[in-house]
C-alpha positions in Angstrom: -10.0 -124.0 10.5 -9.6 -120.5 11.9 -10.5 -117.5 9.9 -7.9 -115.6 8.0 -7.0 -112.3 9.5 -8.5 -109.2 8.0 -5.5 -107.6 6.3 -5.3 -104.5 4.1 -2.0 -104.7 2.0 0.2 -101.7 2.2 0.6 -100.0 -1.3 3.2 -97.4 -2.4 0.8 -95.6 -4.5 -1.7 -95.2 -1.7 -1.5 -92.0 0.4 -3.4 -93.8 3.3 -1.1 -95.5 5.9 -2.0 -99.0 6.9 -2.3 -99.1 10.8 -3.3 -101.9 13.2 -3.9 -102.1 17.0 -2.6 -105.3 18.1 -3.2 -107.0 21.5 -2.3 -110.2 23.2 -2.7 -111.6 26.7 -0.7 -114.1 28.7 -2.3 -117.6 29.1 -4.9 -117.7 31.7 -4.5 -113.9 31.9 -1.9 -114.4 34.6 0.2 -111.5 35.8 3.6 -112.9 34.7 5.4 -109.8 33.3 7.5 -107.8 35.9 9.9 -105.0 35.2 12.5 -107.2 33.7 9.9 -109.0 31.3 8.5 -105.6 30.1 11.8 -104.2 29.4 12.6 -107.3 27.3 9.3 -107.0 25.5 10.1 -103.6 24.5 13.6 -104.6 23.3 12.4 -107.3 21.2 9.6 -105.0 19.7 12.3 -102.5 18.7 14.5 -105.2 17.2 11.6 -106.5 15.0 10.6 -102.9 14.1 14.3 -102.3 12.9 14.3 -105.6 11.0 10.8 -105.6 9.5 10.5 -102.0 8.2 7.1 -101.6 10.1 6.8 -98.6 12.4 5.5 -98.7 16.0 3.4 -95.7 16.6 2.4 -96.4 20.2 2.6 -99.2 22.6 2.1 -100.4 26.3 3.4 -103.5 28.0 1.3 -104.4 31.0 1.6 -107.1 33.7 -0.4 -109.7 31.8 -0.9 -108.3 28.2 0.4 -105.8 25.7 -0.9 -103.2 23.1 1.1 -102.2 19.9 -0.2 -99.6 17.4 1.7 -100.7 14.2 2.0 -99.1 11.0 2.9 -101.7 8.2 4.7 -99.8 5.5 5.1 -101.0 1.9 8.4 -102.3 0.5 10.3 -99.8 -1.6 9.5 -100.4 -5.3 13.3 -101.1 -6.0 13.4 -103.5 -3.1 16.5 -103.3 -0.7 20.2 -103.0 -1.5 22.6 -105.5 -0.1 23.7 -103.0 2.5 20.2 -102.2 3.6 19.5 -106.1 3.8 22.4 -106.6 6.0 21.7 -103.7 8.1 18.3 -105.0 8.8 19.5 -108.5 9.5 21.9 -107.0 12.1 18.7 -106.1 14.1 17.7 -109.7 15.0 20.8 -111.9 13.9 24.1 -112.5 15.4 27.2 -110.9 13.7 28.4 -114.2 12.6 25.2 -115.1 10.7 25.0 -111.8 9.0 28.7 -112.3 8.0 27.7 -115.5 6.2 25.0 -113.8 4.3 27.4 -110.9 3.3 29.8 -113.5 2.0 27.1 -115.3 0.1 25.9 -112.1 -1.5 29.4 -110.9 -2.4 30.0 -114.4 -4.2 26.7 -114.2 -6.0 27.4 -110.6 -7.1 30.9 -111.8 -8.5 29.3 -114.5 -10.5 26.6 -112.2 -11.8 29.2 -109.5 -13.0 31.3 -112.3 -14.6 28.2 -113.5 -16.6 28.2 -116.9 -14.8 24.8 -116.3 -13.1 21.6 -114.5 -13.5 20.5 -111.7 -11.3 17.9 -114.0 -9.8 20.7 -115.7 -7.9 21.1 -112.5 -5.6 17.3 -112.0 -5.5 16.7 -115.4 -4.1 19.0 -114.7 -1.2 17.2 -111.5 -0.5 13.8 -113.4 -0.7 14.8 -115.8 2.0 14.6 -112.7 4.5 12.4 -110.0 2.8 9.2 -112.2 2.9 9.3 -111.6 6.6 9.4 -107.7 6.2 6.6 -105.2 5.9 4.0 -107.8 7.0 1.8 -107.6 10.1 1.6 -111.3 10.9 5.4 -111.8 10.4 6.2 -108.8 12.7 3.9 -110.1 15.5 5.1 -113.7 14.9 8.6 -112.9 15.1 8.3 -110.6 18.2 6.1 -112.9 20.2 8.1 -116.0 19.5 11.4 -114.4 20.3 9.9 -113.2 23.6 8.4 -116.5 24.4 11.7 -118.4 23.8 13.4 -115.8 26.2 10.6 -115.9 28.9 10.5 -119.8 28.9 14.3 -119.9 29.2 14.5 -117.4 32.0 11.7 -118.9 34.0 12.5 -122.5 33.2 9.1 -123.2 31.8 7.7 -124.8 28.7 4.6 -124.5 26.6 2.4 -121.7 25.3 2.7 -118.3 26.9 0.1 -116.4 25.1 -3.6 -117.1 25.6 -4.7 -117.0 21.8 -3.3 -115.6 18.6 -3.2 -111.9 18.7 -6.1 -109.7 18.0 -5.7 -106.9 15.5 -8.0 -104.0 14.6 -7.6 -101.8 11.5 -7.2 -98.2 12.4 -7.8 -95.1 10.2 -5.2 -92.3 10.4 -6.4 -89.0 11.9 -8.9 -89.0 14.8 -9.1 -92.8 15.1 -5.3 -93.1 15.2 -4.6 -90.4 17.7 -7.5 -91.7 20.0 -6.2 -95.2 19.8 -2.6 -94.1 20.7 -4.0 -92.2 23.7 -6.2 -95.3 24.7 -3.1 -97.4 24.7 -1.0 -95.1 26.8 -3.7 -94.6 29.3 -3.8 -98.3 30.1 -1.6 -98.1 33.3 -3.9 -95.2 34.5 -7.2 -97.2 34.0 -5.5 -100.0 35.8 -4.6 -97.8 38.9 -0.8 -98.3 38.4 0.0 -94.6 38.0 -1.8 -91.3 38.2 0.0 -89.7 35.3 0.7 -91.7 32.1 4.2 -90.1 32.0 5.2 -92.0 35.0 4.7 -95.4 33.4 8.0 -96.6 31.8 6.8 -99.3 29.6 4.6 -97.2 27.2 5.2 -95.0 24.3 4.3 -91.8 26.2 6.5 -92.8 29.2 9.4 -93.5 26.8 8.9 -90.4 24.9 9.0 -88.3 28.1 11.7 -90.1 30.1 13.4 -92.1 27.4 13.9 -95.8 27.2 16.7 -98.0 28.4 19.2 -96.0 26.4 17.8 -92.8 27.8 16.7 -91.1 24.5 13.1 -92.0 23.5 13.5 -90.7 20.0 11.8 -93.7 18.5 8.7 -93.3 20.8 8.5 -89.6 20.0 8.7 -90.1 16.3 6.1 -92.8 16.5 3.6 -90.5 18.4 4.3 -87.7 16.0 3.4 -90.1 13.2 0.2 -91.3 15.0 -0.9 -87.6 15.6 -0.1 -86.3 12.2 -0.1 -89.2 9.7 -3.3 -87.9 8.1 -1.4 -84.7 7.2 1.4 -86.7 5.5 3.8 -85.9 8.4 6.6 -88.5 8.7 7.8 -90.1 12.1 10.0 -87.1 12.8 10.9 -87.0 16.5 12.1 -83.4 16.1 8.4 -82.2 15.8 7.6 -83.6 19.2 8.6 -80.7 21.4 6.3 -78.4 19.5 2.5 -78.5 19.1 2.4 -82.3 18.9 3.5 -83.1 22.5 1.1 -80.4 23.8 -1.8 -81.5 21.8 -1.1 -85.3 22.8 -0.8 -84.3 26.5 -4.1 -82.6 26.5 -5.8 -85.8 25.1 -4.1 -87.9 27.7 -5.0 -85.5 30.6 -8.6 -85.8 29.7 -8.6 -89.5 30.0 -6.4 -89.6 33.2 -9.0 -87.8 35.4 -10.3 -90.0 38.3 -13.5 -91.7 37.5 -16.3 -91.5 40.1 -19.9 -92.9 40.2 -22.8 -91.8 42.3 -24.7 -94.7 43.8 -28.0 -94.7 45.7 -28.2 -97.0 48.7 -31.1 -98.9 50.0 -31.9 -96.1 52.4 -32.0 -93.7 49.6 -28.8 -91.9 50.5 -26.4 -91.1 47.8 -22.7 -91.8 47.9 -19.8 -91.1 45.5 -17.7 -94.0 44.8 -14.3 -93.9 43.0 -14.3 -96.5 40.3 -10.8 -95.8 38.9 -7.7 -94.1 40.1 -5.9 -91.3 38.3 -5.2 -87.6 38.4 -7.8 -85.3 40.3 -9.8 -83.0 38.1 -8.2 -80.1 40.1 -4.5 -81.4 39.2 -5.5 -81.6 35.6 -7.1 -78.1 35.7 -4.1 -76.6 37.4 -1.7 -78.1 34.8 -3.8 -76.9 31.8 -4.2 -73.5 33.2 -0.4 -73.4 33.9 0.3 -74.1 30.2 0.4 -70.6 28.8 0.9 -71.8 25.1 -2.3 -73.7 25.2 -5.1 -71.5 24.0 -7.8 -73.9 25.2 -7.4 -75.0 28.8 -11.0 -76.3 29.5 -11.2 -80.1 30.2 -14.5 -80.4 28.7 -13.1 -79.4 25.3 -11.9 -83.0 24.9 -14.8 -84.9 23.3 -13.4 -88.3 24.0 -12.1 -87.7 27.6 -14.8 -89.7 29.3 -14.5 -92.6 26.9 -10.7 -92.8 27.3 -11.2 -93.4 31.0 -13.0 -96.6 30.4 -12.2 -99.9 28.7 -13.6 -99.7 25.2 -14.2 -103.2 23.6 -14.6 -101.6 20.1 -10.8 -100.8 20.2 -9.9 -104.6 20.7 -12.7 -106.3 19.0 -14.1 -103.9 16.5 -12.2 -105.2 13.5 -12.0 -101.8 11.8 -12.2 -98.3 13.6 -12.3 -95.1 11.7 -14.7 -92.7 9.8 -18.0 -94.2 8.3 -16.5 -93.9 4.8 -13.2 -95.7 5.9 -15.1 -98.5 7.5 -17.4 -99.0 4.5 -14.5 -99.0 2.2 -12.7 -101.7 4.2 -16.0 -103.6 4.3 -16.4 -103.5 0.5 -12.8 -104.8 0.0 -13.6 -107.8 2.3 -17.2 -108.3 1.3 -16.6 -112.2 1.4 -16.2 -112.0 5.2 -19.8 -111.1 5.8 -23.2 -112.7 5.2 -25.4 -111.7 2.2 -27.8 -109.9 4.3 -25.1 -107.4 5.4 -25.5 -104.1 3.3 -22.7 -102.0 4.7 -19.7 -102.0 7.1 -20.1 -99.1 9.4 -21.6 -99.7 12.8 -22.4 -97.1 15.4 -20.3 -97.3 18.7 -22.3 -97.8 21.8 -21.8 -98.2 25.4 -18.3 -97.0 26.6 -17.6 -96.0 23.1 -20.7 -93.8 22.6 -18.7 -90.6 23.1 -17.3 -91.2 19.6 -20.6 -92.1 17.9 -20.9 -90.2 14.8 -17.2 -89.5 14.5 -15.7 -93.0 14.8 -17.4 -96.1 13.5 -16.7 -99.8 13.9 -17.1 -102.8 11.6 -18.6 -105.0 14.3 -21.8 -104.3 16.1 -20.9 -105.3 19.6 -23.8 -106.0 22.0 -22.2 -107.5 25.1 -19.5 -106.3 27.3 -19.4 -102.7 25.8 -19.8 -100.8 29.0 
């Protein structure tokens, strides 16, 4: 039996948002997602975002895998009104199906008003759908299944599309959240697909800058505002994007988009500089930063995680929980049964490619292999 997923239930009374970094790969890691497929993935993601009440903060759809930074919001204390329920159903169901539910609800309300039925009659209709809302596993299940059905039909194939069940990492708001968002948006730069993350269409930053299929990008901008400011209680307000938020996020991305080079020593003792990842040249980044008059700090070295964001960081996909030491220890205490009796605390120092964040970000897992 596989182990239950590490979940933190969202609570209305808690000021801390519940955020997850979700990752999944195509079976055998095959490159099966082209432009059409990635556009369809984004569409289904937005559909289930509208249905579930969860909020996408950042995302990136690649050629053989995807990343989604998802905030799982709590259900309102009073639940959903009939109109709100029907509006959410419109996101993933056909008009005829929603109309059937609307008629069923209307008939139930008439019986309740006439004293012929208890209020529970309408509540049971709601429960048929609301159990799939405000829930991480249900969001990912719906999104991945819906896409798999579409993909298999279009490509005339059968069977499993995804390599394993999706991975999820609990992410603290604040430094951890904004770092994870940037790490996700920099995927196509690390893969050498684009030099500038703004040039990649199927990512939250690319959508925020250039607009999605409908040409607006408001959802993406709102998500990134929330990713950058959730620790300050700021909502996903897209109108805040043109101000300091976009500038601050761009600065983080630029630090992670610089070409990565390594100096190697040959057998003859001669040294050679080898480019290990494509991206923007340091000179390009410097010129852009110096050209931004509104930014008071233009030095590339001021971004502490710049070097880390240029690399693949396994902690961000396998660390289980990422955040401050206090946050990881609190999550550990709430899930003590997942660990052996010899484990005394939860926070583990990040090493390897994650070492730049050591002392500021911590992981619940102490990774020893494949960490850079």
